[in-house]
N, C-alpha and C positions, 0 to 999 in steps of 0.2 A: 499315598500308596503304602498299603499295608505290607506285611511280610509275605503273604500269600501271593498277592499280585505282583510284588517284586521278584518272587521266584518265577512266575510265569512270564513277566516280560523280560526278565533276564535272560531266559532260555530263547525267547523270541529274538533278542538281540545277538546271541551267539549264532542263531540261524541266519540272521541277517549278514553278519560278517562272513560266516562260512560260504554262503551263496554269493557274496561278492567276490571272495577268493577264487571260487569255483569259475565264476564267469569274467574273471578279470581281463582275459585275453580279447574278449569281445568289446572292451571299453577303448575308447580313444585315449592316446597318450596325452593329448593336448586338448584343452577344451575349445568348443566352438564358440563360447559366449564372449561377447565383448565386455571390456571393464566397464563397470556401472550397470551391470545387467540386473543385480540383485536387488537394489532397493525398490524399484517399482513393484517387486513380487511379494512384498511383505507389508504389513501395516506400518505407520510411522510411529507407533507408539505401543508400549506393552498393553496386553489384554486386562481388562479389570476382573474378569471371571476366568477359571481355568480352561484350558483347551484339552481335547481329550489326547491321551497318549497315540492313538491311531493316527489322528490328523498331524500330530508332530513327525511322525514316522514317515507318513506319506509325503510330508514336506521335504524331508530329507533327500529323497529320491528325485522330488520335482524341482526343488529350488537350490540345494546344496551340491548335489552330485554333478550337475552339468558344469559346475566351476570348480570342483574340487580337485585339488586343495586351493587351487587359485583360479580365478580372483575371488572366490567364495570366502576364503579364509579371512581376508582383511575387510572385504565389504560387508560381511556379517559383523565383524567387530565395530566398525564404524556405526551401524545401524543399532547395535546393542548398547553401545555406550551413549547414543543419543537416546534410545528407549529409557536407559537408566538415569541419564541427565534429566529427563522430563519427569520421571517419577520424583526426583529431589527437587524439581523446580529449579534447576540451575539457570543462571542468566543465559541468553542466546549466544552470548559471545563464546560460550563453551561448546556449543553444539556443531556438529559436523554439517547437518542438513542446511543450515542457513548459509552455507558456501562463505562464511566469514574467514577470519584469520586463526580461529581456534579449532579445537576438536579434542577427542578423548582416545586413550590407548589404554591396553590392558597390560600393566606391569606384573612382575612376579610377587612383589610384596610392597608394603609402605616403605620399607628401608629403601628399596631401589627407587621409589618415586621420590623420595627426599634427596637422595644422591643425585638423581637425574635433574631435578630442579635446581639443586645447588651448583652442579657443574655448567647448567645452561645459564644461570644467573652470572656465574664467575665469568664465563666467556663474554657474555654481553656486556658486564661491567669494564672488562679488560678493552674490549673494542671501543666502548664509549669514552673511556679515558685516553686512550691512544689516539682516538681521532682528535681530541681536544688538545692533547699534548703529545705529539709524535715522538719527542725525544724519550718518552718513558718507556722503559722495558717491561715485559712481562713479568719478570723477576721483581723488579722494583715495585710493581703494583700489587702482586701476589703477597708480598710480607706485609702490605698495610691493609688488606682485605679483612674485614670482620663480619661475622654472621651472629645471629641473635635468636634465643628461643627461651621459652620459660624454664624455670629451673625444676618444673614438673615434666618437661618433654621427655620422650622415650629415648632410651639410650642409642638408638639407631641415629638420632639427629646428630648426637656427638660423633658417632662413627662416621657419618657423611662428611663432617668437617675435617676429620682425620684424614679420610681417603682423598678429600678435595683440596688438602693442604692449605686450608684457612683457619684462622683463629675463630672459635665459636664461644660466645659468652652467654651465661645463664642469667636472664632477668628474674629478679625476685619476685615471686608471686604474692598475691594479697591473702587476706585472711580466708577466702574461698579457693585458694589454690590456682588463681587465674592470672595471667599476664595482663596488666592494665597500662594504658598510655602514658601515665606519669613515670613509671619505672623505666619504660622503655626509652622515653624521651631524655631522662637523665643520663642513661648509659649512652644514648647517640651524642649528645652534647660533649660529655666528657672524653668520647673516644675521638671525636672530630677535632677537639682542642689539643688532643695528644698526636694528631697527624695520621691518624687511621682512617680507613674508608669503608663505612658500613654500606653493605650491598645485599644482605639476604636476611629475612626474618622467617621463621617457622612458627606458625600459630596452631596450637593444639586444640581440637574439639573432642573432648572425651579423653582425658589423661589416663595412661595406663594405671598409675597409682590409685587415683580415686575418682576418675571420671569427671574431672572439672573441665570448665571451658574458658579458654582465653577469650578476652573481649574483643571481638573482631571488628565490633563498630567504633572501637577506639583506636585500636592498633592499625586497622586498615587504611584510614586516611592518612596517618603518618607515614606509612610505607610509600603510598603514592606520592605525597608531597616530597619526601625524601629521595624519591627514585631509587627505592629498595625493592627487591622482588619479594613478594610475600607468597609463601607456600602454606596451604592450610592442610594439616594432618589430622584427619578424622578417621583413622584406621578402624576402630571399633565402633565409634558411635555413628558414623555415617549412615549406616543402615537405618537407623532409626529415622532418619530425616525425610523417608518416603511417607511417614505419618503426618497428617497435617498439624496434628497437635505438638509435633516435636520439631516441625520445620524452622521455628524461629531460633532454633540454636543454631542454625546455618546463616542468620542474618548478617550480613557484612562480608560473604563471599564474593560479592561483586567487586571488591577491592582487590581480590587475589589474583595473582598471575598463573597460579597452578592450586589444584585441589585433588585431594586423594582420599579413598577409604577402601576397606577391604570387604568386597562381598563374600569372601571365603571366610570371614570371621562371624558375620550374623545374619547373612542373606541366603544361607542354604546352599551356596555355590561351594564345590569342593575347591580345596587348595590345589593350586595357586591362582588367584584371580584378584589382582589388585587395581580398582579403576582410578585412572589418573585423567583429568582435563587440564588444558592448558588454553590461555586466551589467545596466544600467538604461537601457532605451531612452529614458525620460523626460528622462534628462540631455541627450540630443540634441535632442529636440523641445523641451525647455524653452529651449534656445538659439537654434532655428533656426525655430520655428513662426510662420508669419504665414498668415492666412486671408482674403485680399482675396475680394470677392464672385464674381469669375470663376473661384475655384477652389472655392467651396462647392458642395454637392449635397445630395441629399435624404437619402442614407444617412449622412451624416457623424456623426450622434449616434446612430445606431442599432445601431451595431456592424457594419454591412455598408455597403459603399461603392460607389457607381457611379464609372466611370472618369472622369477629367477630362483631356482630351487624350490619352486613352489610355495614361497613365503612372502614376497614382496609385492603387494598389490595396489589397486586404485579404488577410488570411489568418486563417483559424480563429476562435478565440473573442474575439480583439480585432482591431481594424483597424491596419493597416500603411500609412502615407503616407510612403514613402520621400523625399518632397520635404522632409520635416523632419529627415531623417537626413544631410543632405549639403549641399555648398555650391550646387552647380548646382540649377535647378528640374527641367529635363528630364533624361532618362537612357534609354541603351540597353538593350536586352534582352540583358544580358551573361550572364545565367544560362544562356542556350540553349546557348552554347559549352561552358559547364561540364558541362552535362547530356550533350552528345555526348561530351567527351573522357572523363569518368568512366565512361560506358557503353561506349566504344569500347575503352578499355584495361583497365577494371576496377581494383579496388584493387590486386590483385597485380600487374598490369602496371605500374601507377604506381610501385609500390614497386621493382620489378625494375630500372626506368628510373633511379630515384634512386640505388639500389644500384652499378649499372653505372658511373654518374659518379663517385661516392666511390671506387670500386675504382681507376677511371683515374687520379683524382688521387693515390692512393697510389702507382700505377706510377710517375708522374712524379716524386714525391717521392724514391722509391727510386734513380731514375736521378740525380737531383741529388746525392744522399748518396753516391753512388759516385764523384763526381768531387771531387778535393780542392780545385778551384779555387772551388767554389761552396759556399754555405751556406743553410739553411733558417731563415727568420726568424720563423716563428710555428707553432704546433702545427696539423698538418693535419687538420681534423675532418671536413669535407664535401668539396666539389668545388673548393676554391681552395689554391693553393699559393703561399706567399710566399718567394722565394728571391733570391739576388744573389750576383755574384761577390765573393770576399773581397777587401777592400781599400776604395777611397774611393768616394765618391759619384759622383765625376766618371767614374770608369770604368765604373760602372753606368749612368750616364746615357748615356755613349757607346754601350753595349751595346743599350740600349733604342732609341736613335735608329737603330741599323744594323738592329735586328730589324724596327721599323716601317716603315723606308724600304724594306725588301726585299720587303714586302707578301705575304710568304707566311704569316705568322701575325700576330695583333695582340696586344699586351699594353698593359695600363694600369697605371701605376706607383702607389705611394703612399710616404708617409713613416711610418716607425715609429720614434718617438723621433727620434733624429739620423740615421737610416739611409734612404737612397734604396732602395726596395725594388720588385722586379719581381714581378707577380701574373700566375700561369698559371691560368685559369678553364677548368674542363670545363664547357660549356653547351650545345653543340650537340646536337640529337636524334640526329644520325646519327654521331657521333664513336665511334671505334673505337681499339683498342690501336694499330694501325699509325700512326694520326695522331698519337698522343702520342709514338711513338717517332721518327717523321718529324720532328715539331717540335723534340724534344730535340737530335736530330743537327744541325739547322738552327742552334739556340741555341749548341751547342758550336762549330760552325764559326765563327760570328760572333764569339763569345767569344774565340777563338784569334786572329782578326783584330784584335780591340781590344787584346788584351793585347800583341800584338806591335808594334802601333802605338804603345803606351805605352812600350815600350822603346827605340824608335828615336829 
């Protein structure tokens, strides 16, 4: 959608909202539709080609409004999470439509998803241990619980451990900045010998520092064997897995108990929208379920649910109360923007968007490699290029300071081992090759200034 069409469609949407407000007294307070009404009305997978804007708007009135905000809010979410799960070729255990034990939910961020997974895993571990040894108190178990992640994991993983009140240990990554089985196994053996209880592992696919990938095919079987919850965090990289050529990076997800990535990072869905799937939704509801009187309703035990405050709904042969799948009680209608994006672009359009960014990152990588003053610091897999001037950290810090002070482009650094590294991320919807070329010329000019100043 170009800016001209955006202006036109924006005005149409204002008219739609205004017309709704003018006619709101003629609408029913409570919907006529029964829980489970929505899924049969829409396809079971995302369109390959884009739909028209007119068709989507017409479907709002025909499909969404009869159940707005409930049960449409939750029912559309279950379908959109299945659409996205199929785009990623997730195992069927994670999909809602199969009426199995799993399903998907939209969290606010990957940080929330990691915390939710950790708290669910903690509750599950405590219940299991107390069932085997009733004399154990929760406090006695808590002080021995230990979780693990790569030393390259995002700081939000450490924060989840702090909030969850459990020890979190960093597993040293290998030469490719990936967590491997040998290092994890060594930590487990040491901690078990010390009387600790390993219960939770976070594997990262596409680390923030350099977009490295923990080895799921190695780590996953260990987690399953040791009865540890495996959470897979692919916050940035997960969007790329809709492309067949990148799907292998998700191999091993079948071993996971939960998986999460952020469509708001690289799949054109506005913040906030973090997609999380679990194999057993009862693991979440077992940790978060509370049923005060003001949230109870007549359909609660019937398999059908009435809306409570227009947010807690149902789908299909079992009921889904997303209030028990997350930390907040209230929630936004986030699946609606997923529905718009998936239909406006189609799967092929979203794949083309990802591929273009990856191509541009490799274009930037080739420019860096042609300049003997610079070096590439990590494998370029998706849309991130880690690079630096050959030489000291001090000179690279000076270069970054000049780049960001000039305010033409913005780079965020990281440390890879003992090296201060610059990160060039392709992330704008409108980025083109000309922008990459211009950015590189700008970086080269500033690099020359820095190196000149160092010699003086």
